[in-house]
TORLODO-403495 format. One record per residue: residue number from 0; x, y, z of N, C-alpha, C, CB in turn. Coordinates in nm, 2 decimals, m for minus. Glycine has a CB too. Example, Ala and Ser with C-alpha at 12.3 -4.5 7.8 and 13.67 -1.06 7.14 Angstrom:
2
nr;n_u;n_v;n_w;ca_u;ca_v;ca_w;c_u;c_v;c_w;cb_u;cb_v;cb_w
0;1.32;m0.57;0.78;1.23;m0.45;0.78;1.32;m0.33;0.78;1.13;m0.45;0.90
1;1.28;m0.22;0.71;1.37;m0.11;0.71;1.29;0.00;0.79;1.41;m0.06;0.57
// end
This chain:
102
nr;n_u;n_v;n_w;ca_u;ca_v;ca_w;c_u;c_v;c_w;cb_u;cb_v;cb_w
0;0.08;m0.12;0.00;0.00;0.00;0.00;0.09;0.12;0.00;m0.10;0.00;0.12
1;0.07;0.21;m0.09;0.15;0.33;m0.10;0.07;0.45;m0.03;0.17;0.37;m0.25
2;0.15;0.52;0.05;0.09;0.63;0.13;0.12;0.76;0.05;0.15;0.63;0.28
3;0.02;0.83;0.02;0.03;0.96;m0.05;0.06;1.07;0.04;m0.09;0.99;m0.13
4;0.14;1.17;0.00;0.17;1.28;0.09;0.04;1.36;0.11;0.28;1.37;0.03
5;0.03;1.44;0.22;m0.09;1.52;0.24;m0.11;1.62;0.13;m0.09;1.58;0.38
6;m0.24;1.65;0.10;m0.27;1.76;0.00;m0.28;1.89;0.07;m0.40;1.72;m0.08
7;m0.21;1.99;0.02;m0.22;2.12;0.08;m0.34;2.20;0.02;m0.09;2.20;0.06
8;m0.42;2.26;0.11;m0.53;2.34;0.06;m0.48;2.46;m0.02;m0.62;2.38;0.17
9;m0.56;2.50;m0.12;m0.53;2.62;m0.20;m0.57;2.74;m0.12;m0.61;2.62;m0.34
10;m0.48;2.83;m0.09;m0.50;2.95;m0.01;m0.54;3.07;m0.09;m0.39;2.97;0.08
11;m0.52;3.07;m0.21;m0.55;3.19;m0.30;m0.43;3.28;m0.31;m0.66;3.27;m0.24
12;m0.45;3.39;m0.38;m0.34;3.49;m0.40;m0.23;3.43;m0.49;m0.28;3.52;m0.27
13;m0.11;3.48;m0.47;0.00;3.44;m0.56;0.05;3.30;m0.53;0.12;3.54;m0.55
14;0.01;3.24;m0.42;0.05;3.11;m0.38;m0.03;3.00;m0.45;0.04;3.09;m0.23
15;m0.13;3.03;m0.52;m0.22;2.93;m0.59;m0.14;2.87;m0.70;m0.35;3.00;m0.65
16;m0.15;2.73;m0.71;m0.07;2.67;m0.81;m0.14;2.69;m0.95;m0.07;2.52;m0.78
17;m0.06;2.69;m1.05;m0.10;2.71;m1.19;m0.19;2.59;m1.23;0.01;2.74;m1.29
18;m0.29;2.62;m1.30;m0.38;2.51;m1.35;m0.50;2.49;m1.27;m0.30;2.39;m1.35
19;m0.52;2.56;m1.16;m0.64;2.55;m1.08;m0.74;2.65;m1.13;m0.61;2.57;m0.93
20;m0.86;2.64;m1.09;m0.96;2.73;m1.14;m0.93;2.87;m1.09;m1.10;2.69;m1.09
21;m0.89;2.89;m0.97;m0.87;3.02;m0.91;m0.75;3.08;m0.99;m0.84;3.01;m0.76
22;m0.64;3.01;m1.01;m0.53;3.06;m1.08;m0.57;3.10;m1.23;m0.41;2.96;m1.08
23;m0.66;3.03;m1.29;m0.70;3.06;m1.42;m0.80;3.18;m1.43;m0.77;2.93;m1.48
24;m0.83;3.24;m1.32;m0.92;3.35;m1.32;m1.06;3.32;m1.30;m0.89;3.43;m1.44
25;m1.10;3.20;m1.29;m1.24;3.16;m1.27;m1.28;3.17;m1.13;m1.27;3.02;m1.33
26;m1.40;3.22;m1.10;m1.44;3.24;m0.96;m1.46;3.10;m0.90;m1.56;3.32;m0.94
27;m1.44;3.09;m0.77;m1.46;2.96;m0.70;m1.60;2.96;m0.65;m1.36;2.95;m0.58
28;m1.67;2.84;m0.67;m1.81;2.82;m0.63;m1.82;2.83;m0.48;m1.87;2.69;m0.69
29;m1.93;2.89;m0.43;m1.96;2.90;m0.29;m2.09;2.83;m0.26;m1.96;3.05;m0.24
30;m2.09;2.76;m0.15;m2.21;2.68;m0.12;m2.28;2.74;0.00;m2.18;2.53;m0.09
31;m2.29;2.87;0.01;m2.36;2.94;0.12;m2.27;2.99;0.22;m2.46;2.84;0.18
32;m2.33;3.02;0.34;m2.26;3.09;0.45;m2.15;3.00;0.51;m2.35;3.13;0.55
33;m2.16;2.87;0.49;m2.06;2.78;0.55;m1.95;2.74;0.45;m2.13;2.66;0.61
34;m1.94;2.81;0.34;m1.84;2.77;0.24;m1.70;2.78;0.30;m1.85;2.86;0.12
35;m1.62;2.68;0.28;m1.49;2.67;0.33;m1.47;2.62;0.47;m1.43;2.81;0.32
36;m1.58;2.58;0.53;m1.58;2.54;0.67;m1.60;2.39;0.67;m1.68;2.61;0.76
37;m1.51;2.31;0.73;m1.52;2.17;0.74;m1.59;2.13;0.87;m1.39;2.10;0.73
38;m1.68;2.03;0.86;m1.75;1.99;0.98;m1.73;1.84;1.00;m1.90;2.03;0.97
39;m1.72;1.80;1.12;m1.71;1.65;1.15;m1.81;1.62;1.25;m1.56;1.62;1.20
40;m1.88;1.51;1.23;m1.98;1.46;1.33;m1.93;1.32;1.37;m2.12;1.45;1.27
41;m1.91;1.30;1.50;m1.87;1.18;1.56;m1.98;1.10;1.62;m1.76;1.20;1.67
42;m1.97;0.97;1.61;m2.08;0.88;1.66;m2.07;0.87;1.81;m2.08;0.74;1.59
43;m2.18;0.82;1.87;m2.17;0.80;2.02;m2.06;0.70;2.05;m2.31;0.75;2.07
44;m2.03;0.61;1.96;m1.93;0.51;1.99;m1.79;0.57;2.01;m1.92;0.41;1.87
45;m1.77;0.68;1.94;m1.64;0.75;1.96;m1.63;0.81;2.10;m1.62;0.87;1.86
46;m1.74;0.85;2.16;m1.73;0.90;2.30;m1.71;0.78;2.39;m1.87;0.97;2.34
47;m1.76;0.67;2.37;m1.74;0.55;2.45;m1.59;0.51;2.44;m1.83;0.43;2.41
48;m1.53;0.51;2.32;m1.39;0.48;2.30;m1.30;0.58;2.38;m1.36;0.47;2.15
49;m1.33;0.70;2.37;m1.26;0.80;2.44;m1.26;0.78;2.59;m1.30;0.95;2.40
50;m1.38;0.75;2.64;m1.39;0.72;2.78;m1.32;0.60;2.83;m1.54;0.71;2.82
51;m1.32;0.50;2.74;m1.24;0.38;2.77;m1.09;0.40;2.77;m1.27;0.27;2.67
52;m1.04;0.48;2.67;m0.90;0.52;2.66;m0.86;0.59;2.79;m0.87;0.60;2.54
53;m0.94;0.69;2.83;m0.90;0.77;2.95;m0.90;0.68;3.08;m0.99;0.89;2.97
54;m1.00;0.59;3.09;m1.00;0.50;3.21;m0.88;0.41;3.21;m1.13;0.42;3.21
55;m0.84;0.36;3.09;m0.72;0.27;3.08;m0.59;0.35;3.11;m0.71;0.21;2.94
56;m0.59;0.47;3.07;m0.47;0.56;3.10;m0.46;0.58;3.25;m0.48;0.69;3.02
57;m0.57;0.60;3.31;m0.58;0.63;3.46;m0.55;0.51;3.54;m0.71;0.69;3.50
58;m0.58;0.39;3.49;m0.56;0.26;3.57;m0.48;0.17;3.48;m0.70;0.20;3.61
59;m0.35;0.17;3.49;m0.27;0.09;3.41;m0.30;m0.06;3.42;m0.12;0.11;3.44
60;m0.28;m0.14;3.31;m0.31;m0.28;3.31;m0.21;m0.36;3.39;m0.31;m0.33;3.17
61;m0.10;m0.31;3.43;0.00;m0.38;3.51;0.06;m0.28;3.61;0.10;m0.45;3.42
62;0.12;m0.34;3.72;0.19;m0.27;3.82;0.34;m0.28;3.79;0.15;m0.32;3.96
63;0.40;m0.17;3.75;0.54;m0.17;3.71;0.63;m0.21;3.82;0.58;m0.04;3.66
64;0.59;m0.18;3.95;0.67;m0.21;4.06;0.67;m0.36;4.08;0.63;m0.14;4.19
65;0.55;m0.42;4.06;0.54;m0.57;4.08;0.61;m0.64;3.98;0.39;m0.61;4.09
66;0.61;m0.59;3.85;0.68;m0.66;3.74;0.83;m0.65;3.77;0.65;m0.59;3.61
67;0.88;m0.54;3.82;1.02;m0.53;3.85;1.06;m0.62;3.97;1.06;m0.38;3.89
68;0.97;m0.64;4.06;1.00;m0.73;4.18;1.00;m0.87;4.13;0.89;m0.72;4.29
69;0.92;m0.91;4.04;0.92;m1.05;3.98;1.04;m1.07;3.90;0.79;m1.07;3.90
70;1.08;m0.97;3.82;1.21;m0.98;3.74;1.33;m1.01;3.84;1.23;m0.86;3.66
71;1.33;m0.93;3.94;1.44;m0.94;4.04;1.44;m1.08;4.11;1.44;m0.83;4.14
72;1.32;m1.13;4.14;1.31;m1.26;4.20;1.36;m1.37;4.11;1.16;m1.29;4.24
73;1.33;m1.36;3.98;1.38;m1.45;3.88;1.53;m1.45;3.87;1.32;m1.42;3.74
74;1.59;m1.33;3.87;1.73;m1.31;3.87;1.80;m1.37;3.99;1.77;m1.16;3.85
75;1.74;m1.35;4.11;1.79;m1.40;4.23;1.76;m1.54;4.26;1.74;m1.32;4.35
76;1.68;m1.60;4.18;1.64;m1.75;4.20;1.54;m1.77;4.31;1.77;m1.82;4.23
77;1.47;m1.66;4.35;1.37;m1.67;4.46;1.23;m1.70;4.41;1.37;m1.54;4.54
78;1.21;m1.70;4.28;1.07;m1.72;4.23;1.03;m1.86;4.23;1.06;m1.66;4.09
79;0.92;m1.89;4.30;0.88;m2.03;4.31;0.75;m2.04;4.23;0.85;m2.08;4.45
80;0.74;m2.14;4.14;0.62;m2.15;4.05;0.55;m2.28;4.09;0.66;m2.15;3.90
81;0.42;m2.27;4.12;0.34;m2.38;4.15;0.28;m2.44;4.01;0.22;m2.35;4.25
82;0.34;m2.55;3.97;0.31;m2.61;3.84;0.16;m2.65;3.83;0.40;m2.73;3.81
83;0.10;m2.70;3.94;m0.04;m2.74;3.94;m0.13;m2.61;3.91;m0.08;m2.80;4.07
84;m0.10;m2.50;3.98;m0.18;m2.38;3.96;m0.17;m2.33;3.81;m0.13;m2.27;4.06
85;m0.04;m2.33;3.76;m0.02;m2.29;3.62;m0.10;m2.38;3.53;0.13;m2.29;3.59
86;m0.09;m2.51;3.55;m0.16;m2.60;3.46;m0.32;m2.58;3.47;m0.13;m2.75;3.49
87;m0.37;m2.57;3.59;m0.51;m2.54;3.61;m0.56;m2.42;3.54;m0.55;m2.54;3.75
88;m0.48;m2.31;3.55;m0.52;m2.19;3.48;m0.51;m2.19;3.33;m0.44;m2.07;3.54
89;m0.41;m2.27;3.28;m0.40;m2.28;3.14;m0.52;m2.36;3.08;m0.27;m2.35;3.10
90;m0.56;m2.46;3.15;m0.67;m2.54;3.11;m0.80;m2.46;3.11;m0.69;m2.67;3.20
91;m0.82;m2.38;3.22;m0.94;m2.30;3.23;m0.94;m2.19;3.12;m0.94;m2.23;3.37
92;m0.83;m2.14;3.09;m0.82;m2.04;2.98;m0.85;m2.10;2.84;m0.68;m1.98;2.97
93;m0.80;m2.22;2.82;m0.83;m2.29;2.69;m0.98;m2.33;2.69;m0.75;m2.42;2.68
94;m1.04;m2.37;2.79;m1.18;m2.40;2.80;m1.27;m2.28;2.77;m1.22;m2.47;2.93
95;m1.22;m2.17;2.83;m1.30;m2.04;2.81;m1.29;m2.00;2.66;m1.24;m1.93;2.90
96;m1.18;m2.02;2.60;m1.17;m1.98;2.46;m1.26;m2.07;2.37;m1.02;m2.00;2.41
97;m1.27;m2.20;2.40;m1.36;m2.29;2.33;m1.50;m2.25;2.35;m1.33;m2.44;2.37
98;m1.54;m2.21;2.47;m1.68;m2.18;2.51;m1.72;m2.05;2.43;m1.69;m2.15;2.66
99;m1.63;m1.96;2.41;m1.66;m1.83;2.33;m1.68;m1.86;2.19;m1.54;m1.73;2.35
100;m1.61;m1.96;2.13;m1.63;m1.99;1.99;m1.76;m2.07;1.96;m1.51;m2.08;1.94
101;m1.81;m2.13;2.06;m1.94;m2.21;2.04;m2.06;m2.13;2.04;m1.95;m2.33;2.14
// end
């Protein structure tokens, strides 16, 4: 996919590129009092997404201090892993994925 450079708006005057209607001396069409004004309407979903983003930014998904403590425990050899608990949670996660697909 090729990304095109942004298109610069025609500002009029001597900066207008040759070959445009304004540069050729033709008047530019106006569509009423709001001519030249861009408007954007956002759906209610965009407000929900913005609220979700701000809540995620305020409450991080992980505790950086706890991650650092676990890293240090691994380096020091102090981390103990309960294999039964890990296996049980992996099985529960796999079953939950299969339930979502059905």
